[in-house]
C-alpha angles and dihedrals in degrees: 000000000000090000092053093049091050089049092052092047091051092052092047095054097037100050118109113255111257119210096193126148139182120208140155147117130282122206138163123249089277090059091249113145117248119223118209102020109158118230108190140164117203088196092060098031084226138115150141141210132237122261126233090279091052095250127134137182128195119187136192099034116166126241118265136047114334126173120212125192121215109202136166131167110265095016135091114266117238123206113197128182117213130189111217122196108164095303142107118248126204117204124177119183141179115219120214122220115255116218095187133022121347111248105246130204107241115225100180095067123077102251101038097227132160112277090246089058096041120109091207116059110233125183120221133192121189123224091247091053091050092052091049088063091063091231116172093213137023090246090056093047096058092057085085087077110093110252094022124103137149142238101227141189105198117305099312107057123052134157120198119246118199115194093331098316125107145149114044090356090073116062119210121208121192127173086005095297133092117268114232113185107134095286090176093080124093090215096053123100132196096274090212122118116218091227109101093023120125096193147310128253120198126202106198107205140022113339098166090121091067101028110022127220120010093034091091093114101032145284134272106204113193113198118209119227116274128249116254121258115280119282090021133118125191137178117202130193126184132178131184130183125199116200097197096058095024081238134163132197117193123183132180122188136183125191131176134169131194129183096286104005134065128190136187137171131178132179124192135184125188129181129180136177125216112307119249128229119195088271110029148354116262105237118241098003087121119120144171133204138198119195133181125183124185130178139181124186128190132180127177135150110334096340138078130180138183125196119192134178130191126186118187128179118186127182108195126187116222110213122221094190139290111330137137112006109228140141093222121137097197106107123243126207130303099050140136127237110197130182122193123188115184121183121179132179118192120190130184120191115192123209127180097276104358142049138216122210119195117183121183126185138184123186132181118194118186113185121188129177123196120202135182113261113204099189122079120219113243111282093007118138124219091255093048090047093054091049090050091052093051095045101050127058117214089210118036120166129167119197119191121188131182112191133182133190122183122182128179117199105207121218109280111259110203106298093344126103116186130188129191121197146184122194137173151134143214114212136180129189119198129184124214102166132081092249125068128202094167129007131248104285147167124217126190123187127188127175139167125193146164130200132180135198122205122191103209092184139322092295104033132063132172128200131184140162148166133212142185124206138184126191122187121194125187125173139183124242114250134185115201123187113218127168093340092312132103117229111200125206104196118214116251135190110192137165125198125192133184145170117213132183141179140195128189139174133193123192142151119253118205087350089279110065122070108212126191126187121186133174119184139166123217140180142198128197115221113268127233094262092053092048103040115017117136111161149043118309100205096197091062098028093231136124101228124201118195127222116217091191093072117125133203120299108230129186142182117205131190119202130188121183127183123186126183120189131180131162093276106015137057127185129181136182123183121182129179141179117196120190113196123194119202094003108193117228141159118253128187116242095198091243128116125216129173087001091298130105113255120239128181133194119255135169131231135160113257145170138215126195140166137091150211126269132180153129141225119211120196104172122205129263091016093078092165095059126088129178115190129181133174135175123197130186139169132179121196123190137167118229088247089065099256119127120242118250126249097025110157119240120254108272136200117196122190124181132182109197134178127196123200136165133201107182092204101056115353118030119174092021122173142175128189144175122195137187116205113193118194114194126218112280111212099144090098140157122249094266098045133082128222119267121218124232122263142173129224126196120204131186132199138180134166149118144163117302116204118215115172105312095332128096120214114198108208135183136179118192129179112194120191090013095188095046093244120195109229144139120217114226090233095052114121087211093059094096088060091049092240115158126234120247120300126217114342124189112198121192119188136180128181129178136172129206 
């Protein structure tokens, strides 16, 4: 790592100083200047906005290829690549109004193109859209993307599910690096607060070519908030209140940018009591969260860099059923105390016709679980016993991960763009508590890949790539005494290898329908829990036994996407077929150990298929009216005929939304009512039960309130308006017949000075 840092420092100080600038004027199609258009480069972490006369001016841009995005609410985004070579460039542009969704630049794909230009279809949800849903957590918020759901434990713990796949099959990226925080566990959430997040991108399908193992089912790419335009300073305050959990979420952010430096800092605190169903509160589902995000950006000469740090502490109650009904926020045992430290360093080195990206990451995840101990040590008083309980964690694991990701964008050759990449990580897991879920272990990943994009013509693009990966896993042998028995974690030394490839094509059919076809292979090496478990996992109430003979999961997925857009109507249809070889799953043995049923890990070939379909109607001349509808379905079966577990129910979502704007007192106003219909799920695995159908009605209203020179962004959301009793099929509390939350009124306010 020291060698890489020295190399970057050498490039930064030895590059020739580049006096490049980009300036121009931005107007609408009526040649009227647009005030507040954002001109931003994700490569430089730098941008500006237009003045009242629509003009802009950006200085000190490095030599080489740099892409700038021109975006403004209600208008189509433009992404333009410029080649700088010690010169000033003038660029004037007219922005066209956008009736439907704003065309976003996609960061999670290799060539960072607009979604309309991208070969792979990627869904994106902005931070503001997530907050409009009234979601308690980020994981809950992204379930509003078709094809995405979550395995949840109450309101505090949620794991993303993409087209029926979850856990280690869905890779999470945050701050541009992979998140490693014991994703194997059913009782582990994201550990990412939605404050300080700009948006979320979702790749639905194998992304192993770009991200390696664990991206077999898809990728959740969390984008951090941007720096403010240069020579700007802003202070942001936001507050949300949740009636169901009597919860609050308070966030304070500060951002400032100079000519070459950018800074940001954000602190957030959230606290929630036990969530309430229509009949009762679910005891010890309370939780609290502290979150700190810091960022420093620097750009000079032919080099830009961005350093970010995120600390998150979450204390999560683990319910053992319905008990004392209180509104307390102090946690009871059992509960988890989780610390996440995420450090990322992103570097871009610009050459004349090419670019080198070097991303480094270091994460520390410390997971502790505190349980109630009923037996006193000899000679220990009641007070000493309580202190002992509070001071020592029964489960105490520390996971440390260093990751690297280097990509070289070769000079563009005609219509070809080519990227070469090297990725990897070094990871250690260490236990400090008396309980073990997984042993002390070391994991090393290494992968090399290349991918190319070819623009056949203005309407057709092709993209293909190939990759090789190696994962090595070594563990220590452990013997753990539990209830007069010895549980043995045998040492293993395993190596897993895989080739993956992908091919995709985008073209226009009949000059009106955008069609995308993608076929990609993926793989996932078995995780430590699947290989080595030998004990009770309290969150799932199972005694799990690992299987060190497991082999790689591999899949091949076919995707077909069709999009039709006219001035007042949008229609989409996404279909997929996913063939999985050696799918790893838990199967009951019929035995009981430590008062829990014993499950072991087996492998079987399987398949998943389904899709998402929907439309968006914006009738003329009712420009303020929107009717949106989407249907999503997925079926998962093993080749032996059994259904896969934790497959979400088919869902139909209908939303009637109005948009209005009064420039004097309520710009950007909106109001919506939605009906979410969840169908009966009876395609279930052998250890699941069927889930009946139910309907939920949600309301939302909000907008910007102008007071003096300040803008207050407000939102009022009512989820589960009629206080419906229901249990989601993916709820971890379903086996105990515990309902999901009842009515929840969420009030939010956000203002910037």
